[in-house]
LOVO-655015 format. One record per residue (C-alpha): x, y, z; residue in three letters; residue number from 1. Coordinates in steps of 0.2 Angstrom, whole numbers. Each point is the difference from the previous one (the first is absolute). Layout:
(dovo (X Y Z) 'ALA' NUM),
...
END
This chain:
(dovo (-108 -438 380) 'MET' 1),
(dovo (10 16 -2) 'ALA' 2),
(dovo (1 10 -16) 'SER' 3),
(dovo (18 4 -8) 'PHE' 4),
(dovo (5 14 -12) 'ASN' 5),
(dovo (17 2 -7) 'HIS' 6),
(dovo (12 14 4) 'SER' 7),
(dovo (11 6 -14) 'PRO' 8),
(dovo (10 9 11) 'SER' 9),
(dovo (6 -15 10) 'HIS' 10),
(dovo (-3 -14 -11) 'GLY' 11),
(dovo (-10 -10 11) 'ARG' 12),
(dovo (-18 -4 6) 'VAL' 13),
(dovo (-9 7 16) 'ARG' 14),
(dovo (-16 -4 7) 'PRO' 15),
(dovo (-12 15 3) 'HIS' 16),
(dovo (-4 7 18) 'PRO' 17),
(dovo (-16 -7 6) 'PRO' 18),
(dovo (-6 18 0) 'TRP' 19),
(dovo (1 1 -19) 'GLU' 20),
(dovo (-9 -15 -3) 'ALA' 21),
(dovo (-13 5 13) 'CYS' 22),
(dovo (-1 19 -1) 'PRO' 23),
(dovo (-7 8 17) 'VAL' 24),
(dovo (-10 16 -3) 'PRO' 25),
(dovo (10 11 13) 'THR' 26),
(dovo (-9 16 -6) 'HIS' 27),
(dovo (-18 -7 3) 'THR' 28),
(dovo (-7 11 14) 'VAL' 29),
(dovo (-7 -9 13) 'LEU' 30),
(dovo (-9 2 17) 'ASN' 31),
(dovo (0 20 -3) 'GLN' 32),
(dovo (-16 11 4) 'SER' 33),
(dovo (-8 7 -17) 'PRO' 34),
(dovo (0 18 0) 'PRO' 35),
(dovo (-13 9 11) 'ARG' 36),
(dovo (-8 11 -15) 'THR' 37),
(dovo (-18 0 -6) 'GLY' 38),
(dovo (-8 2 19) 'VAL' 39),
(dovo (-12 12 7) 'ASP' 40),
(dovo (10 7 15) 'GLU' 41),
(dovo (-16 8 7) 'PHE' 42),
(dovo (-9 -17 -1) 'GLY' 43),
(dovo (13 -9 8) 'LEU' 44),
(dovo (4 11 14) 'ASN' 45),
(dovo (-14 -7 12) 'THR' 46),
(dovo (4 13 14) 'ALA' 47),
(dovo (0 15 -11) 'LEU' 48),
(dovo (-17 -7 -7) 'VAL' 49),
(dovo (-7 -1 16) 'GLU' 50),
(dovo (6 15 8) 'ALA' 51),
(dovo (-6 11 -14) 'LEU' 52),
(dovo (-17 -7 0) 'ALA' 53),
(dovo (-1 5 19) 'HIS' 54),
(dovo (8 16 0) 'TYR' 55),
(dovo (-7 6 -19) 'ALA' 56),
(dovo (-15 -12 -5) 'PRO' 57),
(dovo (-4 13 -13) 'ALA' 58),
(dovo (16 -2 -9) 'ALA' 59),
(dovo (2 -3 -17) 'ASP' 60),
(dovo (5 -19 0) 'VAL' 61),
(dovo (-1 -2 -20) 'THR' 62),
(dovo (12 13 -1) 'GLU' 63),
(dovo (11 -7 13) 'LEU' 64),
(dovo (1 -18 -8) 'HIS' 65),
(dovo (5 9 -15) 'ARG' 66),
(dovo (15 7 8) 'ILE' 67),
(dovo (3 -16 8) 'GLY' 68),
(dovo (2 -8 -17) 'ARG' 69),
(dovo (8 15 -8) 'LEU' 70),
(dovo (15 -2 13) 'VAL' 71),
(dovo (0 -19 0) 'GLY' 72),
(dovo (1 1 -19) 'SER' 73),
(dovo (17 -7 -10) 'VAL' 74),
(dovo (-1 19 -8) 'GLU' 75),
(dovo (1 10 17) 'PHE' 76),
(dovo (13 -12 9) 'GLN' 77),
(dovo (10 2 -16) 'ARG' 78),
(dovo (-1 19 1) 'ASP' 79),
(dovo (4 0 19) 'ALA' 80),
(dovo (15 -10 -3) 'ARG' 81),
(dovo (7 9 -15) 'ALA' 82),
(dovo (-3 16 12) 'ALA' 83),
(dovo (11 -9 14) 'GLU' 84),
(dovo (14 -5 -12) 'ARG' 85),
(dovo (1 17 -8) 'ASN' 86),
(dovo (2 13 12) 'PRO' 87),
(dovo (-4 19 -3) 'PRO' 88),
(dovo (14 11 -7) 'VAL' 89),
(dovo (4 17 4) 'LEU' 90),
(dovo (6 14 -13) 'SER' 91),
(dovo (5 15 9) 'THR' 92),
(dovo (4 10 -18) 'HIS' 93),
(dovo (-6 -3 -17) 'ASP' 94),
(dovo (14 -2 -14) 'ARG' 95),
(dovo (2 19 -1) 'TRP' 96),
(dovo (3 4 17) 'GLY' 97),
(dovo (-17 4 6) 'ASN' 98),
(dovo (-6 -5 17) 'ARG' 99),
(dovo (-14 -11 -2) 'VAL' 100),
(dovo (-1 -13 14) 'ASP' 101),
(dovo (-9 -12 -7) 'ASP' 102),
(dovo (-3 -18 5) 'VAL' 103),
(dovo (-4 -12 -12) 'ASP' 104),
(dovo (-9 -16 3) 'PHE' 105),
(dovo (-4 -17 -8) 'HIS' 106),
(dovo (-16 0 -9) 'PRO' 107),
(dovo (-5 -14 11) 'GLY' 108),
(dovo (1 11 16) 'TYR' 109),
(dovo (-11 13 -10) 'HIS' 110),
(dovo (-13 -13 -5) 'ARG' 111),
(dovo (-1 -7 17) 'VAL' 112),
(dovo (-2 17 9) 'ILE' 113),
(dovo (-13 6 -13) 'ALA' 114),
(dovo (-11 -16 2) 'GLU' 115),
(dovo (1 5 21) 'ALA' 116),
(dovo (-3 18 -3) 'LEU' 117),
(dovo (-15 -5 -13) 'HIS' 118),
(dovo (-7 -12 13) 'ALA' 119),
(dovo (-1 14 14) 'GLY' 120),
(dovo (13 -8 10) 'ALA' 121),
(dovo (4 19 6) 'HIS' 122),
(dovo (-16 8 -1) 'SER' 123),
(dovo (-15 -11 5) 'LEU' 124),
(dovo (-1 6 17) 'ALA' 125),
(dovo (-1 18 -4) 'TRP' 126),
(dovo (-12 -2 -15) 'THR' 127),
(dovo (-13 -11 7) 'GLN' 128),
(dovo (-8 0 18) 'PRO' 129),
(dovo (7 -11 13) 'ARG' 130),
(dovo (10 -10 -12) 'ALA' 131),
(dovo (16 -1 10) 'ASN' 132),
(dovo (1 -17 2) 'ALA' 133),
(dovo (-5 -5 -18) 'GLU' 134),
(dovo (14 12 -6) 'ARG' 135),
(dovo (12 -10 13) 'ALA' 136),
(dovo (-5 -16 -9) 'ALA' 137),
(dovo (4 7 -17) 'ARG' 138),
(dovo (17 7 5) 'PHE' 139),
(dovo (4 -17 10) 'MET' 140),
(dovo (-4 -10 -16) 'LEU' 141),
(dovo (12 9 -10) 'PHE' 142),
(dovo (15 2 13) 'ALA' 143),
(dovo (-1 -19 2) 'GLN' 144),
(dovo (7 -3 -18) 'VAL' 145),
(dovo (11 17 -2) 'GLU' 146),
(dovo (3 11 14) 'PRO' 147),
(dovo (10 13 -6) 'GLY' 148),
(dovo (-12 9 -9) 'HIS' 149),
(dovo (-11 1 16) 'GLY' 150),
(dovo (11 14 7) 'CYS' 151),
(dovo (-5 14 -12) 'PRO' 152),
(dovo (-18 -8 1) 'VAL' 153),
(dovo (-1 1 18) 'SER' 154),
(dovo (8 17 1) 'MET' 155),
(dovo (-12 7 -14) 'THR' 156),
(dovo (-14 -6 10) 'HIS' 157),
(dovo (6 7 17) 'ALA' 158),
(dovo (5 16 -7) 'ALA' 159),
(dovo (-19 5 -3) 'TYR' 160),
(dovo (-2 -2 19) 'ALA' 161),
(dovo (13 14 3) 'ALA' 162),
(dovo (-8 11 -14) 'LEU' 163),
(dovo (-18 -1 1) 'ARG' 164),
(dovo (-9 14 10) 'GLY' 165),
(dovo (16 12 -5) 'THR' 166),
(dovo (-1 12 -15) 'GLU' 167),
(dovo (10 -13 -10) 'HIS' 168),
(dovo (-14 -12 1) 'GLU' 169),
(dovo (-9 7 -14) 'ALA' 170),
(dovo (16 -2 -13) 'TYR' 171),
(dovo (8 -16 5) 'TRP' 172),
(dovo (-16 -9 7) 'GLY' 173),
(dovo (-7 -6 -17) 'PRO' 174),
(dovo (17 -3 -7) 'ARG' 175),
(dovo (6 -11 15) 'LEU' 176),
(dovo (-17 -9 1) 'THR' 177),
(dovo (-3 -4 -19) 'ALA' 178),
(dovo (2 -18 -5) 'ALA' 179),
(dovo (13 3 -13) 'ALA' 180),
(dovo (19 1 -2) 'TYR' 181),
(dovo (11 12 -10) 'ASP' 182),
(dovo (18 -2 1) 'PRO' 183),
(dovo (3 15 -10) 'ARG' 184),
(dovo (12 13 8) 'LEU' 185),
(dovo (-9 16 -5) 'VAL' 186),
(dovo (-10 14 8) 'ASP' 187),
(dovo (-13 -8 10) 'THR' 188),
(dovo (-12 12 -6) 'ALA' 189),
(dovo (0 -10 -15) 'GLN' 190),
(dovo (-2 -17 9) 'LYS' 191),
(dovo (-17 -8 7) 'SER' 192),
(dovo (8 -11 11) 'ALA' 193),
(dovo (16 1 11) 'VAL' 194),
(dovo (10 -10 13) 'THR' 195),
(dovo (9 8 15) 'PHE' 196),
(dovo (14 -5 10) 'GLY' 197),
(dovo (7 5 18) 'MET' 198),
(dovo (17 9 5) 'ALA' 199),
(dovo (2 3 20) 'MET' 200),
(dovo (16 -10 6) 'THR' 201),
(dovo (17 9 -1) 'GLU' 202),
(dovo (19 -6 3) 'LYS' 203),
(dovo (1 5 17) 'GLN' 204),
(dovo (-18 -2 6) 'GLY' 205),
(dovo (-8 -17 -6) 'GLY' 206),
(dovo (-16 0 9) 'SER' 207),
(dovo (5 14 11) 'ASP' 208),
(dovo (-10 12 -14) 'VAL' 209),
(dovo (1 16 12) 'ARG' 210),
(dovo (20 -1 -2) 'ALA' 211),
(dovo (-2 3 -19) 'ASN' 212),
(dovo (9 14 -8) 'THR' 213),
(dovo (-8 3 -18) 'THR' 214),
(dovo (-5 19 0) 'ARG' 215),
(dovo (-15 9 -7) 'ALA' 216),
(dovo (-2 17 -5) 'VAL' 217),
(dovo (-13 10 -7) 'PRO' 218),
(dovo (2 4 -19) 'VAL' 219),
(dovo (4 18 -1) 'ALA' 220),
(dovo (-11 6 -15) 'HIS' 221),
(dovo (1 19 0) 'SER' 222),
(dovo (-19 3 0) 'GLY' 223),
(dovo (-2 -12 -15) 'SER' 224),
(dovo (-12 -16 2) 'ALA' 225),
(dovo (9 -17 3) 'PRO' 226),
(dovo (-2 -13 -14) 'PRO' 227),
(dovo (-17 -4 -5) 'ALA' 228),
(dovo (-6 -18 -2) 'GLY' 229),
(dovo (3 -8 17) 'LEU' 230),
(dovo (-10 1 16) 'PRO' 231),
(dovo (1 15 10) 'GLY' 232),
(dovo (7 11 -13) 'SER' 233),
(dovo (-6 18 5) 'GLY' 234),
(dovo (5 12 13) 'ASP' 235),
(dovo (4 -3 19) 'GLY' 236),
(dovo (10 -13 8) 'LEU' 237),
(dovo (-10 -16 -2) 'PRO' 238),
(dovo (0 5 -18) 'GLY' 239),
(dovo (18 5 -4) 'ARG' 240),
(dovo (13 -12 -6) 'PRO' 241),
(dovo (14 -4 12) 'PHE' 242),
(dovo (18 -4 -5) 'GLU' 243),
(dovo (7 -16 8) 'LEU' 244),
(dovo (17 -4 1) 'THR' 245),
(dovo (8 -15 9) 'GLY' 246),
(dovo (2 -18 -2) 'HIS' 247),
(dovo (-10 -16 3) 'LYS' 248),
(dovo (7 -16 4) 'TRP' 249),
(dovo (-15 -11 -5) 'PHE' 250),
(dovo (-11 6 -14) 'CYS' 251),
(dovo (-13 -14 -3) 'SER' 252),
(dovo (-5 -3 -19) 'ALA' 253),
(dovo (10 16 -7) 'PRO' 254),
(dovo (-9 -3 -17) 'GLN' 255),
(dovo (-16 7 9) 'SER' 256),
(dovo (-9 15 -7) 'ASP' 257),
(dovo (1 9 17) 'ALA' 258),
(dovo (6 -2 18) 'PHE' 259),
(dovo (-5 4 17) 'LEU' 260),
(dovo (16 7 9) 'MET' 261),
(dovo (5 8 16) 'LEU' 262),
(dovo (11 15 1) 'ALA' 263),
(dovo (3 13 14) 'GLN' 264),
(dovo (-8 19 1) 'LEU' 265),
(dovo (3 11 13) 'ASP' 266),
(dovo (-16 -7 8) 'GLU' 267),
(dovo (7 -17 1) 'GLY' 268),
(dovo (-2 -17 -11) 'LEU' 269),
(dovo (-12 2 -14) 'SER' 270),
(dovo (-6 -9 -13) 'CYS' 271),
(dovo (-1 3 -19) 'PHE' 272),
(dovo (-5 -7 -16) 'VAL' 273),
(dovo (13 -2 -12) 'VAL' 274),
(dovo (-4 -3 -19) 'PRO' 275),
(dovo (14 -6 -11) 'ARG' 276),
(dovo (-5 10 -15) 'VAL' 277),
(dovo (-4 18 3) 'LEU' 278),
(dovo (-16 9 -10) 'PRO' 279),
(dovo (5 3 -17) 'GLY' 280),
(dovo (11 -17 -1) 'GLY' 281),
(dovo (17 6 8) 'GLU' 282),
(dovo (7 -12 11) 'ARG' 283),
(dovo (1 3 19) 'ASN' 284),
(dovo (16 1 10) 'GLY' 285),
(dovo (-3 -19 6) 'VAL' 286),
(dovo (17 -7 -4) 'ARG' 287),
(dovo (2 -20 1) 'ILE' 288),
(dovo (16 -4 7) 'GLN' 289),
(dovo (0 -18 -2) 'ARG' 290),
(dovo (-12 -14 2) 'LEU' 291),
(dovo (1 -12 17) 'LYS' 292),
(dovo (7 -18 -2) 'ASP' 293),
(dovo (-13 -6 11) 'LYS' 294),
(dovo (0 -17 7) 'LEU' 295),
(dovo (-18 -4 -5) 'GLY' 296),
(dovo (-10 1 -15) 'ASN' 297),
(dovo (11 7 -16) 'LYS' 298),
(dovo (-16 5 -11) 'SER' 299),
(dovo (-3 17 9) 'ASN' 300),
(dovo (12 16 2) 'ALA' 301),
(dovo (4 7 17) 'SER' 302),
(dovo (13 15 -1) 'SER' 303),
(dovo (11 13 8) 'GLU' 304),
(dovo (-4 17 -6) 'ILE' 305),
(dovo (4 18 1) 'GLU' 306),
(dovo (-10 15 0) 'LEU' 307),
(dovo (7 14 -10) 'GLU' 308),
(dovo (-12 14 4) 'GLY' 309),
(dovo (-15 -13 -5) 'ALA' 310),
(dovo (-16 11 1) 'ALA' 311),
(dovo (-12 -8 12) 'GLY' 312),
(dovo (-17 5 6) 'TRP' 313),
(dovo (-6 0 18) 'LEU' 314),
(dovo (-12 -11 6) 'VAL' 315),
(dovo (-8 2 18) 'GLY' 316),
(dovo (6 13 12) 'ASP' 317),
(dovo (19 6 1) 'PRO' 318),
(dovo (9 -10 12) 'GLY' 319),
(dovo (-13 -14 2) 'ARG' 320),
(dovo (8 -10 -13) 'GLY' 321),
(dovo (1 -15 10) 'VAL' 322),
(dovo (-18 0 4) 'ARG' 323),
(dovo (-5 3 -17) 'THR' 324),
(dovo (9 -14 -9) 'ILE' 325),
(dovo (-4 -12 14) 'ILE' 326),
(dovo (-16 -3 -8) 'GLU' 327),
(dovo (9 -6 -15) 'MET' 328),
(dovo (10 -11 12) 'VAL' 329),
(dovo (-13 -9 9) 'ASN' 330),
(dovo (-6 -6 -17) 'ARG' 331),
(dovo (16 -7 -4) 'THR' 332),
(dovo (4 -8 15) 'ARG' 333),
(dovo (-18 -10 -4) 'LEU' 334),
(dovo (8 -4 -17) 'ASP' 335),
(dovo (15 -7 9) 'CYS' 336),
(dovo (-12 -11 9) 'ILE' 337),
(dovo (-8 -4 -17) 'LEU' 338),
(dovo (15 -5 -9) 'GLY' 339),
(dovo (8 -10 14) 'SER' 340),
(dovo (-18 -10 0) 'ALA' 341),
(dovo (2 -1 -19) 'ALA' 342),
(dovo (17 -7 2) 'GLY' 343),
(dovo (-5 -13 12) 'MET' 344),
(dovo (-13 -5 -12) 'ARG' 345),
(dovo (12 -3 -14) 'GLN' 346),
(dovo (11 -10 12) 'GLY' 347),
(dovo (-13 -11 4) 'VAL' 348),
(dovo (-8 -2 -16) 'ALA' 349),
(dovo (17 -5 -7) 'GLU' 350),
(dovo (4 -12 13) 'ALA' 351),
(dovo (-16 -8 -1) 'ALA' 352),
(dovo (1 -2 -18) 'TRP' 353),
(dovo (17 -7 0) 'HIS' 354),
(dovo (-3 -13 14) 'THR' 355),
(dovo (-16 -6 -7) 'GLN' 356),
(dovo (9 -5 -18) 'HIS' 357),
(dovo (17 -6 7) 'ARG' 358),
(dovo (2 -18 8) 'PHE' 359),
(dovo (13 -5 12) 'ALA' 360),
(dovo (1 -16 10) 'PHE' 361),
(dovo (-16 -7 -8) 'GLY' 362),
(dovo (-12 13 2) 'ALA' 363),
(dovo (-4 17 -5) 'ARG' 364),
(dovo (9 13 11) 'LEU' 365),
(dovo (-17 6 3) 'SER' 366),
(dovo (-5 -15 9) 'GLU' 367),
(dovo (16 -1 11) 'GLN' 368),
(dovo (-5 5 17) 'PRO' 369),
(dovo (14 11 4) 'LEU' 370),
(dovo (-2 8 -16) 'MET' 371),
(dovo (-19 4 4) 'ARG' 372),
(dovo (4 6 17) 'ALA' 373),
(dovo (11 13 -9) 'VAL' 374),
(dovo (-13 5 -13) 'LEU' 375),
(dovo (-14 1 14) 'ALA' 376),
(dovo (10 11 10) 'ASP' 377),
(dovo (6 11 -15) 'LEU' 378),
(dovo (-18 2 -4) 'GLN' 379),
(dovo (-5 4 17) 'LEU' 380),
(dovo (13 15 -1) 'GLU' 381),
(dovo (-8 6 -17) 'ALA' 382),
(dovo (-18 -1 6) 'GLU' 383),
(dovo (3 10 16) 'ALA' 384),
(dovo (10 13 -10) 'ALA' 385),
(dovo (-14 -1 -15) 'THR' 386),
(dovo (-15 2 12) 'TRP' 387),
(dovo (9 13 10) 'THR' 388),
(dovo (5 10 -15) 'ALA' 389),
(dovo (-19 2 -6) 'LEU' 390),
(dovo (-6 3 18) 'HIS' 391),
(dovo (12 15 -1) 'LEU' 392),
(dovo (-4 6 -18) 'ALA' 393),
(dovo (-19 -1 5) 'SER' 394),
(dovo (3 10 15) 'ALA' 395),
(dovo (7 15 -12) 'HIS' 396),
(dovo (-18 1 -7) 'ASP' 397),
(dovo (-5 11 17) 'ALA' 398),
(dovo (6 19 -1) 'GLU' 399),
(dovo (-1 0 19) 'SER' 400),
(dovo (-8 -9 15) 'GLY' 401),
(dovo (6 -16 7) 'ASP' 402),
(dovo (7 -8 -16) 'ASP' 403),
(dovo (12 16 -3) 'ALA' 404),
(dovo (5 -2 17) 'ASP' 405),
(dovo (4 -18 -1) 'PHE' 406),
(dovo (10 1 -16) 'ARG' 407),
(dovo (11 13 5) 'ARG' 408),
(dovo (9 -13 13) 'ILE' 409),
(dovo (-6 -16 -8) 'ALA' 410),
(dovo (8 3 -16) 'THR' 411),
(dovo (16 5 8) 'ALA' 412),
(dovo (-2 -17 12) 'ILE' 413),
(dovo (-3 -10 -16) 'ALA' 414),
(dovo (13 8 -9) 'LYS' 415),
(dovo (14 -5 11) 'TYR' 416),
(dovo (-4 -18 3) 'TRP' 417),
(dovo (-6 -5 -18) 'ILE' 418),
(dovo (13 7 -10) 'CYS' 419),
(dovo (13 -7 12) 'LYS' 420),
(dovo (-7 -17 -3) 'ARG' 421),
(dovo (1 1 -17) 'GLY' 422),
(dovo (18 -4 -3) 'PRO' 423),
(dovo (0 -15 11) 'GLU' 424),
(dovo (-16 -6 -9) 'HIS' 425),
(dovo (9 4 -17) 'ALA' 426),
(dovo (14 -11 5) 'TYR' 427),
(dovo (-11 -15 5) 'GLU' 428),
(dovo (-10 -1 -15) 'CYS' 429),
(dovo (16 1 -10) 'LEU' 430),
(dovo (7 -15 10) 'GLU' 431),
(dovo (-16 -10 -5) 'CYS' 432),
(dovo (7 1 -18) 'LEU' 433),
(dovo (17 -7 5) 'GLY' 434),
(dovo (15 6 -12) 'GLY' 435),
(dovo (-13 7 -13) 'ASN' 436),
(dovo (-5 11 12) 'GLY' 437),
(dovo (16 8 4) 'TYR' 438),
(dovo (4 5 -18) 'THR' 439),
(dovo (-7 16 -10) 'GLU' 440),
(dovo (-9 -10 -12) 'SER' 441),
(dovo (-14 -4 12) 'PHE' 442),
(dovo (-9 16 8) 'PRO' 443),
(dovo (4 -3 18) 'LEU' 444),
(dovo (17 4 -1) 'ALA' 445),
(dovo (-6 17 -5) 'MET' 446),
(dovo (-13 -1 13) 'ARG' 447),
(dovo (12 -2 13) 'TYR' 448),
(dovo (11 15 -5) 'ARG' 449),
(dovo (-16 11 -1) 'GLU' 450),
(dovo (-9 -3 17) 'GLN' 451),
(dovo (12 9 11) 'PRO' 452),
(dovo (-4 16 -8) 'VAL' 453),
(dovo (-18 1 6) 'MET' 454),
(dovo (7 -1 17) 'ALA' 455),
(dovo (13 14 -1) 'VAL' 456),
(dovo (-11 12 -13) 'TRP' 457),
(dovo (-12 13 9) 'GLU' 458),
(dovo (8 -3 18) 'GLY' 459),
(dovo (13 -14 5) 'SER' 460),
(dovo (-5 -10 15) 'GLY' 461),
(dovo (6 11 13) 'ASN' 462),
(dovo (-8 16 -7) 'VAL' 463),
(dovo (-17 -11 -2) 'ILE' 464),
(dovo (3 -5 19) 'VAL' 465),
(dovo (2 20 5) 'LEU' 466),
(dovo (-15 3 -9) 'ASP' 467),
(dovo (-11 -13 7) 'VAL' 468),
(dovo (8 6 18) 'LEU' 469),
(dovo (-3 17 -3) 'ARG' 470),
(dovo (-19 -3 -5) 'ALA' 471),
(dovo (-3 -10 16) 'LEU' 472),
(dovo (6 13 8) 'ALA' 473),
(dovo (-7 16 -7) 'LYS' 474),
(dovo (-15 -8 -9) 'ASP' 475),
(dovo (-13 -8 12) 'PRO' 476),
(dovo (-12 0 -13) 'ARG' 477),
(dovo (10 -11 -12) 'SER' 478),
(dovo (6 -11 17) 'ALA' 479),
(dovo (-18 -2 4) 'LYS' 480),
(dovo (-5 -5 -18) 'ALA' 481),
(dovo (14 -13 -1) 'LEU' 482),
(dovo (-7 -6 17) 'LEU' 483),
(dovo (-17 -3 -6) 'ALA' 484),
(dovo (6 -9 -16) 'GLN' 485),
(dovo (10 -13 13) 'LEU' 486),
(dovo (-15 1 12) 'GLU' 487),
(dovo (-11 -7 -14) 'GLY' 488),
(dovo (8 -16 -1) 'ALA' 489),
(dovo (0 -5 18) 'LEU' 490),
(dovo (-10 -16 5) 'GLY' 491),
(dovo (5 -10 -14) 'TYR' 492),
(dovo (16 -9 3) 'MET' 493),
(dovo (8 0 17) 'PRO' 494),
(dovo (18 1 -8) 'ASP' 495),
(dovo (-6 18 -7) 'TYR' 496),
(dovo (-7 6 17) 'ASP' 497),
(dovo (17 -4 8) 'ARG' 498),
(dovo (9 11 -13) 'ALA' 499),
(dovo (-13 12 1) 'PHE' 500),
(dovo (3 1 20) 'ASP' 501),
(dovo (19 2 -2) 'VAL' 502),
(dovo (-1 14 -14) 'ALA' 503),
(dovo (-14 9 12) 'ALA' 504),
(dovo (13 0 15) 'ARG' 505),
(dovo (12 7 -11) 'GLU' 506),
(dovo (-10 14 -8) 'LEU' 507),
(dovo (-6 5 18) 'ALA' 508),
(dovo (19 2 6) 'ARG' 509),
(dovo (5 9 -16) 'ALA' 510),
(dovo (-14 13 3) 'SER' 511),
(dovo (4 2 18) 'THR' 512),
(dovo (18 4 -7) 'ALA' 513),
(dovo (-5 12 -13) 'ALA' 514),
(dovo (-13 9 13) 'ALA' 515),
(dovo (13 1 14) 'ASP' 516),
(dovo (15 6 -14) 'GLY' 517),
(dovo (12 -8 12) 'GLU' 518),
(dovo (15 -2 -13) 'PRO' 519),
(dovo (7 -17 9) 'ALA' 520),
(dovo (-18 -6 -4) 'ALA' 521),
(dovo (-1 6 -17) 'LEU' 522),
(dovo (17 -7 -4) 'ALA' 523),
(dovo (-5 -17 6) 'GLU' 524),
(dovo (-16 1 -11) 'PHE' 525),
(dovo (9 4 -16) 'ALA' 526),
(dovo (13 -15 3) 'ALA' 527),
(dovo (-13 -11 1) 'ALA' 528),
(dovo (-10 7 -14) 'GLY' 529),
(dovo (3 -14 -13) 'ARG' 530),
(dovo (-6 -11 12) 'VAL' 531),
(dovo (-17 8 2) 'LEU' 532),
(dovo (-3 3 -18) 'VAL' 533),
(dovo (4 -19 -5) 'GLU' 534),
(dovo (-13 -4 14) 'ARG' 535),
(dovo (-12 12 -6) 'LEU' 536),
(dovo (2 -5 -19) 'ALA' 537),
(dovo (-3 -17 4) 'LEU' 538),
(dovo (-15 4 9) 'LEU' 539),
(dovo (-6 12 -13) 'LEU' 540),
(dovo (1 -16 -13) 'GLN' 541),
(dovo (-9 -12 11) 'ALA' 542),
(dovo (-12 13 5) 'SER' 543),
(dovo (-6 1 -19) 'VAL' 544),
(dovo (2 -18 -3) 'LEU' 545),
(dovo (-11 -4 14) 'LEU' 546),
(dovo (-13 12 -4) 'THR' 547),
(dovo (-1 -1 -20) 'ARG' 548),
(dovo (9 -15 -6) 'ALA' 549),
(dovo (-3 -18 -2) 'PRO' 550),
(dovo (0 -8 17) 'GLY' 551),
(dovo (12 -13 -2) 'GLU' 552),
(dovo (12 13 -7) 'VAL' 553),
(dovo (-1 12 14) 'ALA' 554),
(dovo (1 -16 13) 'ARG' 555),
(dovo (15 -5 -7) 'SER' 556),
(dovo (9 17 -1) 'PHE' 557),
(dovo (-4 3 18) 'VAL' 558),
(dovo (8 -18 3) 'LEU' 559),
(dovo (15 2 -10) 'ALA' 560),
(dovo (4 19 4) 'ARG' 561),
(dovo (-7 1 18) 'LEU' 562),
(dovo (-1 -16 7) 'GLY' 563),
(dovo (13 -6 14) 'PRO' 564),
(dovo (6 -14 -14) 'ASP' 565),
(dovo (3 11 -13) 'ARG' 566),
(dovo (15 -3 -11) 'GLY' 567),
(dovo (14 11 -6) 'ARG' 568),
(dovo (2 -5 -17) 'GLU' 569),
(dovo (-11 -3 -15) 'TYR' 570),
(dovo (-9 -17 1) 'GLY' 571),
(dovo (4 -2 20) 'ALA' 572),
(dovo (-19 0 2) 'LEU' 573),
(dovo (-9 -5 17) 'PRO' 574),
(dovo (-14 -13 0) 'GLY' 575),
(dovo (-17 5 -4) 'GLY' 576),
(dovo (5 11 -17) 'VAL' 577),
(dovo (-11 -5 -15) 'ASP' 578),
(dovo (15 -5 -12) 'ILE' 579),
(dovo (-11 -7 -12) 'ASP' 580),
(dovo (-10 13 -1) 'GLY' 581),
(dovo (14 13 -2) 'LEU' 582),
(dovo (8 -8 -13) 'VAL' 583),
(dovo (-17 -2 -10) 'ALA' 584),
(dovo (-1 18 2) 'ARG' 585),
(dovo (18 4 -5) 'ALA' 586),
(dovo (-4 -10 -18) 'MET' 587),
(dovo (-17 7 -2) 'GLY' 588),
(dovo (-9 -12 -12) 'CYS' 589),
(dovo (16 -8 -6) 'GLU' 590),
(dovo (3 -13 12) 'GLU' 591),
(dovo (-4 -16 -7) 'GLY' 592),
END
């Protein structure tokens, strides 16, 4: 029987609507996954755990689990989110009109990067013997959750490669490798830990750094000594400061204590270390014009700068700037691979978590055959990226020999392919979350925006392909070391062997074209460069998996990426792929 009430305004009775009599809890949250926090991101990353056990059996696993729990915690993720939601702010002048060029960051950003630096994500490869693979794993764990801070961490790591063995190592080396964080903008003589940035590209040149117009001239000091307190102060060209005048279109991490920069001398393009604060505390002439409004993460700063007589100290020989800074570039290229692999892991982990807790059409999403195929394929891509990344990192343990020859060309090949796979991989992971994935409230929208930078930074696709082609043509030792790696996987699977035969014929034709110097042949060689590099990249990944990873992972990769029935989109898998095993690896110990 319906209830009635009396309406004074109308003087008549009316029934309650049914929903008033029986209230419906419209704001009860149903069928949504819980927050993915309180997890051990290292322990759940099966591929990383197994690859590290292979390449770094003496790694400090206890510390890696600590890092895994840290980055998987509510507090760390809250800081990462706050840093992303509160971008850095540039103040060019103080309130009295003095030029200050300060970049202010949210406290969450400082806490995130401090944790990474305290964990040696920048320094472990330099402070412990043969620790490149373990350093890579630590870097990847932090970059998986908050990628923005990875930029200065990577460049601080890589700067040491350019400075070691030079007169600058004694001053900067201990500060670069200290497991500490000091964001103060003060004379670096007062600091035990510093971060480094890099500024190479200019408006007119981009990747063509030899077209740079920034000039450097020796500081005239009329017989008096140059400023004390920085490396190389003293008599003679190597120790005299230079004045740099020009601009840089991209200066990464302008909050850094110092930068490696390229500028022109009479001898040609040269490399300089340029501090933000001079000895004694005076600001150097590095003027931040603006912060870039980037597509990707918002937590870190990238900038455009002007150099107004900025003091810089020569690193390496005059006119050999590219050769000097390439040591830093090679390291940051490796970190692009690590960052892309970390992003793939974030995407797979979030997709697996969501589908395990979401129900549709009478079952968990993770139990639906189509979704399982997608998850398996996404995990397969992340597996290949992770194993290849640690393989390359471990190759950096050797200063010379076959490993050094191999990594020169293999890093470029892997950087081209893995970083290009990143954006599409991020999109497919995002789609697994449906509409939630498309909102900035969930982490995969940021990841989708972030992944392209790994392909653009340190050489976009065509630049990398040209580097690979030059190496094949002019560096026979690197080409030989690459072939040795690929030949080591022959005999495991016919699909791999057939793909190797095709690539070997193409390499032979390329070598002949390079040896003959025939312009038409060389032009054809360059035009088909992307095809060749893609094939080499897939073979490289497959060779690493076939010779080191679990058999079903390797077999599945070859079938899905090199076999005749391979699909174009994620989830379009041929028969024989171990879907159940890959899904279980994507979830770690979470499934069930």
